[in-house]
C-alpha positions in Angstrom: 0.0 0.0 0.0 1.4 3.4 -1.0 1.6 6.5 1.2 -1.3 8.1 -0.7 -3.6 5.2 0.1 -2.5 5.2 3.7 -3.1 8.9 4.0 -6.6 8.4 2.6 -7.3 5.9 5.3 -6.2 8.3 8.0 -8.4 11.0 6.5 -11.3 8.5 6.4 -10.9 7.7 10.1 -11.2 11.4 10.9 -14.2 11.8 8.6 -15.9 8.9 10.4 -15.4 10.6 13.7 -16.6 13.9 12.4 -19.7 12.1 11.1 -20.6 11.0 14.7 -18.8 7.7 15.1 -16.8 6.9 18.2 -13.0 7.0 18.2 -12.6 3.2 18.1 -15.2 2.8 15.4 -13.5 5.5 13.3 -10.0 4.0 13.5 -11.1 0.4 13.0 -13.6 1.1 10.1 -10.9 3.0 8.2 -8.8 -0.2 7.9 -11.3 -3.1 8.3 -11.6 -3.9 4.7 -8.0 -4.9 4.6 -9.0 -7.9 6.8 -12.2 -8.9 5.1 -14.3 -7.1 7.6 -17.1 -4.9 6.2 -17.5 -1.3 7.5 -20.8 -2.1 9.3 -19.4 -5.0 11.2 -16.2 -3.1 12.1 -18.3 -0.3 13.5 -20.4 -2.7 15.6 -17.3 -4.5 17.0 -15.7 -1.3 18.0 -18.8 0.5 19.2 -18.5 -0.4 22.9 -14.9 0.9 23.1 -16.0 4.6 22.7 -15.5 7.1 25.5 -12.7 5.1 27.0 -14.6 1.8 26.9 -18.3 2.3 27.4 -17.8 6.0 28.3 -16.0 5.0 31.5 -13.0 7.1 30.5 -10.5 4.2 30.7 -8.3 3.4 27.7 -8.8 5.8 24.8 -11.1 4.5 22.1 -8.7 5.5 19.4 -6.0 3.5 21.1 -8.4 0.6 21.5 -8.9 0.8 17.7 -5.2 0.3 17.3 -5.3 -2.8 19.5 -8.2 -4.3 17.5 -6.5 -3.7 14.2 -3.2 -5.3 15.4 -5.3 -8.3 16.4 -6.8 -8.4 13.0 -3.4 -8.0 11.4 -1.3 -10.5 13.4 -3.3 -12.0 16.3 -2.7 -15.6 16.9 -5.4 -18.1 15.8 -4.2 -21.3 17.5 -4.7 -21.6 21.3 -1.3 -22.9 22.0 0.6 -20.5 19.7 2.6 -18.6 22.4 5.0 -17.3 19.9 2.2 -15.8 17.8 0.6 -14.3 20.9 3.9 -12.8 22.0 4.5 -11.3 18.6 1.1 -9.7 18.6 1.6 -8.3 22.2 5.0 -6.9 21.1 3.4 -4.9 18.2 0.6 -3.7 20.5 3.1 -2.5 23.1 5.2 -0.7 20.5 2.3 1.1 18.8 0.8 2.0 22.2 4.1 3.4 23.4 4.2 5.6 20.3 0.7 6.8 21.0 1.5 7.5 24.6 4.6 9.5 23.5 2.5 11.5 21.0 -0.6 12.1 23.1 0.7 12.1 26.7 -1.5 9.2 27.8 -3.5 6.2 26.8 -6.2 7.0 29.2 -9.3 8.8 28.0 -9.9 10.8 31.2 -6.3 12.0 31.2 -6.4 13.0 27.6 -9.7 14.9 28.2 -8.4 16.4 31.4 -11.2 14.8 33.5 -10.2 14.3 37.1 -11.6 12.7 40.3 -15.2 13.7 40.9 -15.7 14.7 37.3 -14.8 11.2 36.2 -17.1 9.7 38.8 -19.9 11.7 37.2 -19.4 10.2 33.8 -22.6 8.5 32.6 -23.4 6.1 29.8 -25.1 8.7 27.8 -23.2 9.8 24.7 -22.5 13.5 24.4 -24.3 15.3 21.6 -22.1 16.1 18.7 -22.3 19.9 18.5 -19.9 22.5 17.3 -19.0 23.1 20.9 -18.3 19.4 21.4 -15.8 19.5 18.6 -14.2 22.7 19.8 -13.5 21.4 23.3 -12.5 17.8 22.5 -9.1 16.7 21.2 -10.7 13.4 20.0 -10.4 14.1 16.2 -6.7 14.6 16.6 -6.4 11.4 18.7 -8.3 9.5 16.0 -5.9 10.9 13.4 -2.9 10.1 15.5 -4.1 6.5 16.1 -4.9 6.0 12.4 -1.5 7.4 11.4 0.3 5.2 13.9 -1.4 2.1 12.4 -0.8 3.3 8.8 2.9 3.8 9.6 3.0 0.3 11.1 1.5 -1.1 7.9 4.0 0.8 5.8 6.9 -0.5 7.8 5.4 -4.0 8.0 5.6 -4.4 4.2 9.3 -3.8 4.5 10.2 -5.8 7.6 7.2 -8.1 8.4 7.1 -7.8 12.2 4.2 -10.2 12.8 
């Protein structure tokens, strides 16, 4: 896959987010077809990871999207394949470390600046997507970062085959 195609997937991830999909949905759907997964199913699989997993503000949804994509790309399929499992874990840890370096944290609440009592007040109800929402949230940039990290992984993978 060339750089132009990868850049288009990164842009597609941001477009999905701006259309109202969650961070994880946006990242996974932008690459799902590479693994024989249709867009609708990708969005369904990733839906519960939004808002830091079910809006509990834990691991960032965009980061969760990276994890799901790595699993699709190189996750082990035999129960006793410890080598395959370890290879997958290595890629996950490398890509998440890059995300942490770029974004300061892997935790949704920390990325959003939500602390203590505010975090306890998080509900399951999704925030309305208004102009104000997009102004106050760094999420589109985090989706772009996650999609770029995965795109870069794919580009490097074609050269070195890490999984």
